[in-house]
Rosetta silent file (secondary structure, phi, psi, omega in degrees, C-alpha in Angstrom):
SEQUENCE: XXXXXXXXXXXXXXXXXXXXXXXXXXXXXXXXXXXXXXXXXXXXXXXXXXXXXXXXXXXXXXXXXXXXXXXXXXXXXXXXXXXXXXXXXXXXXXXXXXXXXXXXXXXXXXXXXXXXXXXXXXXXXXXXXXXXXXXXXXXXXXXXXXXXXXXXXXXXXXXXXXXXXXXXXXXXXXXXXX
SCORE:     score description
SCORE:     0.000 S_00000001
   1 L     0.000  137.479 -179.908   11.564    2.298  -17.495 S_00000001
   2 L   -68.277  156.475 -178.823    7.854    3.046  -17.189 S_00000001
   3 H   -61.358  -41.607  179.819    6.269    3.364  -13.767 S_00000001
   4 H   -64.820  -40.858  178.662    4.007    0.331  -14.356 S_00000001
   5 H   -65.283  -40.047  178.777    6.956   -1.799  -15.471 S_00000001
   6 H   -64.534  -41.246  178.592    8.959   -0.734  -12.420 S_00000001
   7 H   -64.048  -39.923  178.227    6.061   -1.605  -10.114 S_00000001
   8 H   -66.449  -40.900  177.272    5.760   -5.045  -11.709 S_00000001
   9 H   -63.881  -42.655  176.846    9.512   -5.628  -11.340 S_00000001
  10 H   -59.508  -41.279  178.874    9.352   -4.572   -7.672 S_00000001
  11 H   -65.874  -41.058  177.573    6.519   -7.045   -7.152 S_00000001
  12 H   -63.525  -41.415  177.628    8.465   -9.838   -8.878 S_00000001
  13 H   -64.520  -39.562  178.815   11.491   -9.116   -6.691 S_00000001
  14 H   -61.449  -44.227  178.640    9.276   -9.138   -3.599 S_00000001
  15 H   -62.243  -45.069 -178.936    7.882  -12.557   -4.505 S_00000001
  16 H   -64.602  -46.349 -178.283   11.362  -13.943   -5.151 S_00000001
  17 H   -65.009  -38.382  179.278   12.891  -12.551   -1.968 S_00000001
  18 H   -69.605  -23.803  177.715   10.065  -13.822    0.232 S_00000001
  19 H   -77.593  -30.787 -178.778   10.517  -17.298   -1.221 S_00000001
  20 H   -94.251  -17.378 -175.771   14.242  -17.446   -0.422 S_00000001
  21 H   -56.807  -42.991 -178.318   14.188  -15.568    2.905 S_00000001
  22 L   -61.886  -23.475 -178.343   13.218  -18.577    5.097 S_00000001
  23 L   -84.145   -6.408 -177.937   16.278  -20.505    3.924 S_00000001
  24 L  -101.950  162.561  175.885   18.681  -17.775    5.056 S_00000001
  25 L  -148.268  169.280  176.351   19.953  -16.840    8.479 S_00000001
  26 H    67.494 -140.029 -176.170   22.151  -14.279   10.174 S_00000001
  27 H   -64.162  -35.045  178.619   23.290  -11.191    8.297 S_00000001
  28 H   -62.845  -43.528 -179.129   21.919  -12.454    4.997 S_00000001
  29 H   -64.740  -40.890  178.902   18.448  -12.839    6.484 S_00000001
  30 H   -61.520  -44.684 -179.948   18.592   -9.359    8.020 S_00000001
  31 H   -63.984  -43.937  179.181   19.587   -7.845    4.665 S_00000001
  32 H   -64.536  -41.250  178.909   16.842   -9.732    2.802 S_00000001
  33 H   -62.009  -37.987  176.655   14.255   -8.717    5.411 S_00000001
  34 H   -64.473  -43.348  178.456   15.226   -5.075    4.933 S_00000001
  35 H   -63.217  -40.896  179.436   14.843   -5.414    1.165 S_00000001
  36 H   -62.567  -43.194  178.201   11.466   -7.118    1.625 S_00000001
  37 H   -61.854  -44.639  179.601   10.295   -4.288    3.885 S_00000001
  38 H   -62.913  -46.118 -179.603   11.469   -1.674    1.381 S_00000001
  39 H   -66.233  -36.687  178.665    9.810   -3.433   -1.566 S_00000001
  40 H   -62.630  -39.997  177.269    6.590   -3.932    0.400 S_00000001
  41 H   -66.647  -39.926  179.588    6.442   -0.197    1.040 S_00000001
  42 H   -65.348  -43.737 -177.507    7.126    0.558   -2.628 S_00000001
  43 H   -70.191  -40.419 -179.765    4.484   -1.876   -3.881 S_00000001
  44 L    93.188  173.672 -175.657    1.889   -0.780   -1.320 S_00000001
  45 L   -76.894  -17.691 -176.796   -0.909   -2.706    0.391 S_00000001
  46 E  -128.097  135.515  177.575   -2.976   -3.185   -2.779 S_00000001
  47 E  -111.171  132.446  176.678   -1.914   -4.489   -6.203 S_00000001
  48 E   -59.867  150.978 -175.808   -4.029   -3.721   -9.285 S_00000001
  49 H   -57.274  -43.255 -177.080   -5.750   -6.748  -10.811 S_00000001
  50 H   -62.116  -42.056  179.280   -3.838   -6.608  -14.086 S_00000001
  51 H   -68.147  -40.265  178.762   -0.480   -6.595  -12.298 S_00000001
  52 H   -63.291  -41.931  178.049   -1.585   -9.386   -9.946 S_00000001
  53 H   -62.426  -38.136  178.983   -2.672  -11.500  -12.909 S_00000001
  54 H   -65.874  -39.381  178.809    0.723  -10.947  -14.541 S_00000001
  55 H   -65.098  -40.260 -178.627    2.539  -12.092  -11.393 S_00000001
  56 H   -83.219   -5.949 -179.299    0.414  -15.238  -11.165 S_00000001
  57 L    60.193   44.335  175.979    0.708  -15.818  -14.924 S_00000001
  58 L  -131.979  168.810  178.748   -3.070  -16.012  -15.370 S_00000001
  59 L   -79.227  163.433  177.938   -5.605  -13.877  -17.230 S_00000001
  60 H   -67.155  -29.781  176.264   -7.529  -11.084  -15.531 S_00000001
  61 H   -66.562  -42.009  177.326  -10.720  -13.118  -16.062 S_00000001
  62 H   -64.697  -37.996  177.647   -9.153  -16.046  -14.219 S_00000001
  63 H   -62.349  -41.884  176.892   -8.065  -13.657  -11.469 S_00000001
  64 H   -60.047  -39.808  176.666  -11.655  -12.428  -11.125 S_00000001
  65 H   -63.948  -42.918  178.212  -12.747  -16.047  -10.727 S_00000001
  66 H   -60.033  -42.027 -179.949  -10.063  -16.595   -8.086 S_00000001
  67 H   -64.583  -41.089  178.632  -11.283  -13.513   -6.217 S_00000001
  68 H   -65.287  -36.875 -179.262  -14.893  -14.751   -6.332 S_00000001
  69 H   -81.741   -7.520  177.886  -13.849  -18.190   -5.048 S_00000001
  70 L    85.180   16.140  178.068  -11.802  -16.664   -2.250 S_00000001
  71 L   -70.642  -25.432  177.541   -8.400  -17.850   -3.428 S_00000001
  72 L  -133.070  153.917  178.483   -7.113  -14.292   -2.966 S_00000001
  73 L   -87.852  136.594  177.533   -8.147  -11.463   -0.704 S_00000001
  74 E   -88.454  142.670  176.846   -9.758   -8.421   -2.261 S_00000001
  75 E  -141.108  152.150  178.299   -8.642   -4.983   -1.100 S_00000001
  76 E   -99.451  145.874  177.539   -9.625   -1.457   -2.055 S_00000001
  77 L   -68.081  168.344 -178.639   -7.135    1.156   -3.146 S_00000001
  78 L   -61.607  -28.007  176.889   -6.577    4.239   -1.018 S_00000001
  79 L   -73.549  -23.217  176.526   -8.933    6.175   -3.295 S_00000001
  80 L    84.445   -8.041 -176.968  -11.597    3.566   -2.519 S_00000001
  81 L   -91.369  -25.332 -177.501  -13.023    3.420   -6.029 S_00000001
  82 L  -108.430  149.141  178.348  -10.904    0.580   -7.421 S_00000001
  83 E  -106.927  137.656  178.123  -10.600   -2.965   -6.206 S_00000001
  84 E  -135.450 -161.917 -178.393   -7.275   -4.752   -6.187 S_00000001
  85 E  -112.911  137.785  176.990   -5.547   -7.701   -4.571 S_00000001
  86 E   -61.430  129.461 -174.973   -4.024   -7.684   -1.095 S_00000001
  87 H   -62.064  -46.716 -178.282   -0.235   -7.606   -1.535 S_00000001
  88 H   -61.687  -42.678  179.042    0.595  -10.066    1.252 S_00000001
  89 H   -65.620  -38.639  178.908   -1.965  -12.587   -0.032 S_00000001
  90 H   -64.477  -44.483 -179.507   -0.673  -12.196   -3.585 S_00000001
  91 H   -63.398  -44.838  179.467    2.950  -12.769   -2.551 S_00000001
  92 H   -61.020  -46.313 -178.658    2.019  -15.852   -0.498 S_00000001
  93 H   -63.421  -43.728  179.678   -0.069  -17.252   -3.372 S_00000001
  94 H   -61.952  -33.465  179.088    2.631  -16.586   -5.964 S_00000001
  95 H   -74.810  -15.291  178.987    5.149  -18.451   -3.802 S_00000001
  96 H   -84.414  -17.530 -173.471    2.868  -21.504   -3.699 S_00000001
  97 L   -98.340  113.834  176.399    2.784  -21.938   -7.478 S_00000001
  98 L   -67.937  152.283  179.874    5.783  -23.728   -9.037 S_00000001
  99 L   -60.904  138.372  176.823    6.997  -22.402  -12.383 S_00000001
 100 L    80.542   11.920  179.758    5.286  -23.960  -15.371 S_00000001
 101 L   -69.525  129.725 -177.402    2.222  -25.170  -13.470 S_00000001
 102 L   -75.329  -36.658 -177.922   -0.598  -25.826  -15.908 S_00000001
 103 L  -126.483   79.142 -175.331   -3.439  -25.374  -13.404 S_00000001
 104 H   -63.408  -26.094  179.725   -2.257  -22.964  -10.727 S_00000001
 105 H   -60.537  -40.973  179.249   -5.718  -22.682   -9.171 S_00000001
 106 H   -66.840  -38.416  178.057   -5.606  -26.278   -7.987 S_00000001
 107 H   -62.726  -43.649 -179.792   -2.141  -25.768   -6.515 S_00000001
 108 H   -64.960  -41.426  178.480   -3.364  -22.717   -4.626 S_00000001
 109 H   -60.969  -42.769  178.399   -6.416  -24.601   -3.349 S_00000001
 110 H   -64.303  -42.038  179.671   -4.186  -27.410   -2.042 S_00000001
 111 H   -64.729  -41.093  178.355   -1.822  -24.947   -0.376 S_00000001
 112 H   -65.328  -40.279  178.649   -4.709  -23.105    1.282 S_00000001
 113 H   -64.771  -41.854  177.603   -6.184  -26.390    2.518 S_00000001
 114 H   -62.429  -43.074  177.668   -2.819  -27.455    3.914 S_00000001
 115 H   -62.720  -42.275  178.586   -2.449  -24.107    5.663 S_00000001
 116 H   -62.009  -43.559  178.990   -5.970  -24.415    7.069 S_00000001
 117 H   -63.600  -40.779  179.212   -5.211  -27.913    8.365 S_00000001
 118 H   -64.489  -42.535  178.446   -1.980  -26.726    9.929 S_00000001
 119 H   -65.026  -38.369  177.353   -3.738  -23.836   11.651 S_00000001
 120 H   -64.380  -41.580  177.337   -6.453  -26.229   12.829 S_00000001
 121 H   -56.229  -44.912 -179.284   -3.780  -28.574   14.155 S_00000001
 122 H   -68.082  -36.653  177.905   -2.362  -25.734   16.233 S_00000001
 123 H   -61.696  -42.394 -179.348   -5.786  -24.731   17.524 S_00000001
 124 H   -69.290  -34.649 -175.536   -6.382  -28.272   18.786 S_00000001
 125 H   -93.710   -0.048 -178.959   -2.947  -28.624   20.320 S_00000001
 126 H   -64.946  -33.822 -179.415   -2.767  -25.177   21.888 S_00000001
 127 H   -65.438  -27.610 -179.299   -4.336  -26.486   25.100 S_00000001
 128 H   -65.453  -33.122  179.722   -1.471  -28.962   25.517 S_00000001
 129 L  -144.588   95.904 -177.377    1.001  -26.141   25.927 S_00000001
 130 H   -60.832  -40.313 -179.346   -0.427  -22.735   26.687 S_00000001
 131 H   -63.116  -43.825  177.760    2.997  -21.101   26.558 S_00000001
 132 H   -64.336  -40.474  179.427    3.719  -22.536   23.098 S_00000001
 133 H   -62.965  -41.754  179.382    0.285  -21.508   21.894 S_00000001
 134 H   -68.126  -39.958  177.805    0.741  -17.952   23.097 S_00000001
 135 H   -64.968  -39.446  179.309    4.199  -17.731   21.536 S_00000001
 136 H   -63.930  -38.046 -178.406    2.817  -19.133   18.275 S_00000001
 137 H   -65.872  -24.022 -179.133    0.045  -16.540   18.259 S_00000001
 138 L   -84.830  -10.690 -178.344    2.601  -13.719   18.349 S_00000001
 139 L   -75.833  156.118  173.580    4.425  -14.951   15.224 S_00000001
 140 L   -74.309  167.675 -178.715    3.834  -13.536   11.782 S_00000001
 141 H   -58.858  -43.945 -179.194    2.055  -15.664    9.204 S_00000001
 142 H   -64.419  -40.298  178.634    5.313  -16.613    7.459 S_00000001
 143 H   -67.071  -33.852  176.789    6.958  -17.590   10.763 S_00000001
 144 H   -63.381  -44.638 -179.067    3.927  -19.731   11.613 S_00000001
 145 H   -62.208  -43.414  179.074    4.236  -21.601    8.331 S_00000001
 146 H   -61.586  -44.418 -179.300    7.956  -22.225    8.908 S_00000001
 147 H   -66.272  -40.365  178.074    7.284  -23.475   12.432 S_00000001
 148 H   -64.594  -39.549  176.717    4.430  -25.687   11.258 S_00000001
 149 H   -59.158  -41.119  178.906    6.629  -27.167    8.530 S_00000001
 150 H   -64.727  -42.322  178.800    9.197  -28.103   11.189 S_00000001
 151 H   -65.946  -41.866  178.173    6.542  -29.731   13.351 S_00000001
 152 H   -66.067  -33.466  176.200    5.094  -31.660   10.424 S_00000001
 153 H   -63.859  -40.477  177.436    8.587  -32.863    9.486 S_00000001
 154 H   -64.036  -45.396  179.860    8.960  -34.200   13.041 S_00000001
 155 H   -61.544  -44.111  178.930    5.562  -35.880   12.892 S_00000001
 156 H   -64.341  -37.564  177.962    6.387  -37.474    9.524 S_00000001
 157 H   -65.382  -41.740  178.014    9.745  -38.698   10.850 S_00000001
 158 H   -65.260  -39.405  177.827    8.032  -40.280   13.843 S_00000001
 159 H   -65.159  -37.897  179.470    5.445  -41.892   11.580 S_00000001
 160 H   -65.880  -37.820  178.470    8.217  -43.272    9.341 S_00000001
 161 H   -65.356  -40.771 -179.771    9.955  -44.853   12.354 S_00000001
 162 H   -65.971  -35.109 -178.308    6.716  -46.488   13.424 S_00000001
 163 H   -81.028  -18.476 -177.745    6.132  -47.856    9.913 S_00000001
 164 L   -61.763  137.752 -178.784    9.683  -49.142    9.498 S_00000001
 165 L   -68.795  141.693 -179.439    9.849  -52.938    9.588 S_00000001
 166 L  -104.207  157.632  177.995   11.316  -54.365   12.724 S_00000001
 167 L   -66.792  141.421 -179.351   13.515  -57.452   13.092 S_00000001
 168 L   -64.127  144.209  179.414   11.455  -60.559   13.861 S_00000001
 169 L   -77.202  130.890 -179.426   11.325  -61.561   17.497 S_00000001
 170 L   -66.198  135.106 -179.005   13.134  -64.889   18.119 S_00000001
 171 L  -115.766  -20.080 -178.772   10.711  -67.643   19.025 S_00000001
 172 L   -83.094  157.054 -178.851   12.832  -70.789   19.146 S_00000001
 173 H   -68.023  -31.971  179.544   14.662  -71.838   22.288 S_00000001
 174 H   -66.347  -39.383 -179.738   18.009  -71.890   20.425 S_00000001
 175 H   -70.236  -34.665  179.446   17.625  -68.276   19.399 S_00000001
 176 H   -69.917  -36.334 -177.905   16.690  -67.260   22.924 S_00000001
 177 H   -67.566  -25.453 -178.472   19.729  -69.138   24.357 S_00000001
 178 L   -66.559    0.000    0.000   22.123  -67.109   22.195 S_00000001
């Protein structure tokens, strides 16, 4: 297998493993985390544009547009002469796009906006619990997203309870006497 093909396969495996890792726990999670660390080292901090475009299933011209619009972070290679895509940002972005999406740019924009709102939510609520805010600040980006998802699920559940129709309050004297 060619070196470029192997690098692309390593990147595809990295994207897949990071998408399933949050759903695992215990020994499985430890093993997956080790594989993710190993693949991250193999792939390196910067991915060439052509390889990044292949992972996102878009053209290199579309990738250049994404980079200009700030959908992905630009990074320079260790030689400093070439520009590529930040590996962590690429993996996160690739995990946001469902397979077969016709317009992945819009999906990425929505995911980034949701992430921004979640981070803003935490900034506003950090004063309510300094200890929680400090603990949240020490988490990695992926752990923050998982924790925010749990909090939003709680908020949505509370909102659903509030919206649920309640039994009518008895108003007649016969109903009250029962």
